[in-house]
Z-matrix of the N, CA and C atoms (Angstrom, degrees):
N
C 1 1.463
C 2 1.517 1 111.71
N 3 1.316 2 118.15 1 -2.36
C 4 1.456 3 120.13 2 -179.43
C 5 1.534 4 109.58 3 -107.88
N 6 1.306 5 117.68 4 42.24
C 7 1.458 6 122.37 5 177.86
C 8 1.518 7 108.21 6 -90.16
N 9 1.319 8 116.43 7 129.59
C 10 1.464 9 120.99 8 178.06
C 11 1.525 10 109.22 9 -80.63
N 12 1.302 11 116.52 10 157.43
C 13 1.430 12 120.50 11 -176.32
C 14 1.516 13 113.82 12 -60.91
N 15 1.307 14 117.79 13 -35.98
C 16 1.469 15 121.27 14 177.61
C 17 1.508 16 113.26 15 -70.06
N 18 1.335 17 117.11 16 -25.40
C 19 1.469 18 121.92 17 179.59
C 20 1.513 19 113.92 18 -89.71
N 21 1.343 20 117.52 19 -3.18
C 22 1.459 21 122.66 20 -172.89
C 23 1.539 22 112.01 21 -62.16
N 24 1.361 23 121.68 22 -47.56
C 25 1.462 24 118.48 23 -179.94
C 26 1.523 25 113.24 24 -60.49
N 27 1.323 26 118.54 25 -39.74
C 28 1.468 27 120.76 26 177.82
C 29 1.516 28 112.07 27 -67.54
N 30 1.311 29 115.99 28 -35.10
C 31 1.466 30 119.67 29 178.69
C 32 1.529 31 111.78 30 -68.41
N 33 1.350 32 116.39 31 -38.73
C 34 1.462 33 120.14 32 179.06
C 35 1.536 34 110.09 33 -67.71
N 36 1.330 35 118.03 34 -35.57
C 37 1.454 36 119.90 35 178.97
C 38 1.488 37 112.07 36 -69.13
N 39 1.326 38 119.38 37 -23.69
C 40 1.451 39 122.28 38 179.56
C 41 1.531 40 112.37 39 -79.46
N 42 1.324 41 118.21 40 -14.81
C 43 1.466 42 120.79 41 -176.49
C 44 1.527 43 110.30 42 -75.81
N 45 1.320 44 113.80 43 153.88
C 46 1.464 45 121.61 44 -179.55
C 47 1.506 46 109.62 45 -98.23
N 48 1.343 47 118.77 46 108.72
C 49 1.451 48 122.66 47 -177.47
C 50 1.523 49 112.86 48 -102.08
N 51 1.309 50 117.08 49 19.64
C 52 1.468 51 119.79 50 173.25
C 53 1.512 52 108.30 51 -76.46
N 54 1.355 53 117.63 52 162.25
C 55 1.472 54 118.40 53 177.40
C 56 1.517 55 113.06 54 -56.77
N 57 1.314 56 118.74 55 -35.88
C 58 1.459 57 122.36 56 179.30
C 59 1.535 58 109.29 57 -67.50
N 60 1.315 59 118.30 58 -41.13
C 61 1.449 60 122.06 59 179.43
C 62 1.524 61 112.31 60 -67.60
N 63 1.318 62 117.42 61 -38.44
C 64 1.465 63 121.33 62 177.93
C 65 1.527 64 110.09 63 -67.65
N 66 1.343 65 116.08 64 -42.97
C 67 1.478 66 119.47 65 178.76
C 68 1.525 67 109.05 66 -63.84
N 69 1.314 68 118.97 67 -38.04
C 70 1.455 69 122.11 68 177.86
C 71 1.519 70 112.00 69 -63.99
N 72 1.329 71 116.71 70 -37.08
C 73 1.451 72 120.68 71 177.77
C 74 1.523 73 110.98 72 -66.55
N 75 1.333 74 118.45 73 -42.30
C 76 1.445 75 121.32 74 177.49
C 77 1.530 76 110.37 75 -65.61
N 78 1.329 77 117.10 76 -38.76
C 79 1.456 78 120.95 77 179.20
C 80 1.538 79 110.05 78 -66.56
N 81 1.310 80 118.17 79 -40.45
C 82 1.435 81 120.68 80 176.80
C 83 1.527 82 112.20 81 -64.32
N 84 1.322 83 116.63 82 -40.43
C 85 1.455 84 120.81 83 176.23
C 86 1.511 85 112.65 84 -64.28
N 87 1.348 86 116.71 85 -39.54
C 88 1.446 87 121.15 86 177.98
C 89 1.515 88 111.11 87 -64.09
N 90 1.329 89 117.30 88 -45.96
C 91 1.465 90 120.39 89 179.50
C 92 1.531 91 111.04 90 -65.50
N 93 1.322 92 117.27 91 -36.27
C 94 1.474 93 119.11 92 176.39
C 95 1.519 94 110.85 93 -63.64
N 96 1.344 95 117.40 94 -46.19
C 97 1.454 96 120.94 95 179.08
C 98 1.519 97 111.85 96 -64.37
N 99 1.324 98 116.30 97 -42.06
C 100 1.466 99 120.26 98 -179.04
C 101 1.527 100 110.18 99 -64.19
N 102 1.302 101 117.86 100 -44.55
C 103 1.457 102 119.94 101 -177.50
C 104 1.523 103 112.41 102 -71.99
N 105 1.325 104 116.96 103 -28.67
C 106 1.469 105 119.97 104 -178.83
C 107 1.500 106 112.66 105 -82.71
N 108 1.327 107 119.93 106 -38.36
C 109 1.467 108 121.81 107 -171.17
C 110 1.525 109 114.73 108 -114.26
N 111 1.323 110 118.75 109 -31.26
C 112 1.448 111 121.08 110 -172.91
C 113 1.537 112 111.61 111 -98.72
N 114 1.309 113 118.10 112 -53.03
C 115 1.450 114 123.23 113 -174.73
C 116 1.546 115 110.45 114 -93.25
N 117 1.312 116 115.90 115 69.41
C 118 1.466 117 120.25 116 -179.14
C 119 1.542 118 108.59 117 -120.19
N 120 1.314 119 116.12 118 158.37
C 121 1.464 120 118.97 119 -177.82
C 122 1.507 121 110.73 120 -71.41
N 123 1.321 122 118.28 121 -42.74
C 124 1.451 123 122.14 122 178.26
C 125 1.521 124 107.12 123 -107.73
N 126 1.300 125 116.47 124 90.98
C 127 1.454 126 120.82 125 -172.62
C 128 1.504 127 113.52 126 -78.49
N 129 1.276 128 114.95 127 159.77
C 130 1.450 129 123.28 128 175.63
C 131 1.522 130 107.41 129 -147.11
N 132 1.291 131 117.47 130 177.29
C 133 1.459 132 121.30 131 -176.37
C 134 1.512 133 112.11 132 -89.81
N 135 1.323 134 118.82 133 6.90
C 136 1.475 135 121.20 134 -176.00
C 137 1.526 136 111.96 135 -60.83
N 138 1.318 137 116.80 136 -47.02
C 139 1.469 138 119.97 137 -177.61
C 140 1.524 139 112.71 138 -63.64
N 141 1.306 140 115.87 139 -45.61
C 142 1.464 141 119.85 140 -178.69
C 143 1.523 142 110.65 141 -69.79
N 144 1.333 143 117.37 142 -37.96
C 145 1.453 144 120.20 143 -179.89
C 146 1.533 145 110.99 144 -68.50
N 147 1.355 146 118.55 145 -32.40
C 148 1.445 147 120.00 146 177.03
C 149 1.534 148 110.52 147 -68.99
N 150 1.322 149 118.80 148 -37.14
C 151 1.451 150 121.63 149 177.12
C 152 1.523 151 108.90 150 -66.51
N 153 1.329 152 117.74 151 -42.05
C 154 1.455 153 121.65 152 179.27
C 155 1.527 154 110.43 153 -63.25
N 156 1.332 155 116.97 154 -43.78
C 157 1.467 156 121.00 155 179.18
C 158 1.529 157 111.29 156 -63.26
N 159 1.320 158 116.64 157 -41.15
C 160 1.474 159 119.82 158 178.05
C 161 1.532 160 110.65 159 -65.10
N 162 1.331 161 116.63 160 -37.66
C 163 1.475 162 120.85 161 178.22
C 164 1.527 163 110.49 162 -64.99
N 165 1.335 164 117.14 163 -43.31
C 166 1.444 165 121.69 164 179.50
C 167 1.524 166 110.62 165 -64.62
N 168 1.333 167 117.70 166 -43.43
C 169 1.459 168 121.60 167 177.60
C 170 1.494 169 112.52 168 -62.22
N 171 1.317 170 116.38 169 -42.11
C 172 1.474 171 120.88 170 178.24
C 173 1.517 172 110.43 171 -62.34
N 174 1.315 173 118.27 172 -44.54
C 175 1.470 174 120.24 173 179.67
C 176 1.515 175 111.28 174 -66.45
N 177 1.326 176 118.38 175 -38.27
C 178 1.450 177 120.39 176 177.13
C 179 1.532 178 111.37 177 -63.58
N 180 1.321 179 116.55 178 -45.52
C 181 1.474 180 118.59 179 177.52
C 182 1.507 181 112.49 180 -63.14
N 183 1.321 182 115.53 181 -36.09
C 184 1.471 183 120.45 182 -179.55
C 185 1.522 184 112.17 183 -67.32
N 186 1.335 185 117.62 184 -35.77
C 187 1.455 186 120.86 185 -177.01
C 188 1.534 187 112.75 186 -103.91
N 189 1.336 188 118.62 187 13.76
C 190 1.445 189 121.34 188 -178.40
C 191 1.508 190 113.90 189 -60.54
N 192 1.326 191 116.30 190 -37.94
C 193 1.479 192 119.78 191 -177.64
C 194 1.533 193 109.86 192 -63.07
N 195 1.321 194 117.99 193 -42.95
C 196 1.457 195 120.70 194 179.07
C 197 1.516 196 111.12 195 -68.66
N 198 1.330 197 117.11 196 -39.85
C 199 1.447 198 121.45 197 179.76
C 200 1.545 199 110.93 198 -63.67
N 201 1.327 200 115.50 199 -41.68
C 202 1.461 201 120.99 200 179.56
C 203 1.525 202 110.25 201 -63.38
N 204 1.310 203 117.15 202 -39.38
C 205 1.434 204 121.75 203 178.12
C 206 1.527 205 110.56 204 -62.41
N 207 1.320 206 117.49 205 -41.03
C 208 1.477 207 120.62 206 179.05
C 209 1.523 208 111.04 207 -66.54
N 210 1.322 209 117.49 208 -36.35
C 211 1.479 210 120.19 209 -179.16
C 212 1.528 211 110.13 210 -65.24
N 213 1.325 212 117.55 211 -34.60
C 214 1.436 213 121.06 212 -174.61
C 215 1.535 214 112.57 213 -84.40
N 216 1.334 215 119.06 214 -12.48
C 217 1.444 216 122.27 215 -179.50
C 218 1.539 217 109.64 216 -73.35
N 219 1.323 218 113.89 217 140.54
C 220 1.474 219 119.09 218 176.08
C 221 1.527 220 108.03 219 -102.58
N 222 1.297 221 115.08 220 130.81
C 223 1.467 222 119.78 221 177.95
C 224 1.523 223 108.34 222 -100.99
N 225 1.312 224 115.56 223 122.26
C 226 1.486 225 121.23 224 -177.01
C 227 1.472 226 111.25 225 -103.45
């Protein structure tokens, strides 16, 4: 996260965009999230509530087209 704007093209070229590299990036992100929010000594509901909020937002965005259509319908 400390990449300067001038170093950005070189940094992007160093990244691994193969399917194995992308899967490794997702796995690294999952382990980071799990160790930071889920697997802690003094737990709280922050990690689980963030997952729930992301799930709710995803479902809302997925069904927005149908919801918008219902809003515009006139009931007589």
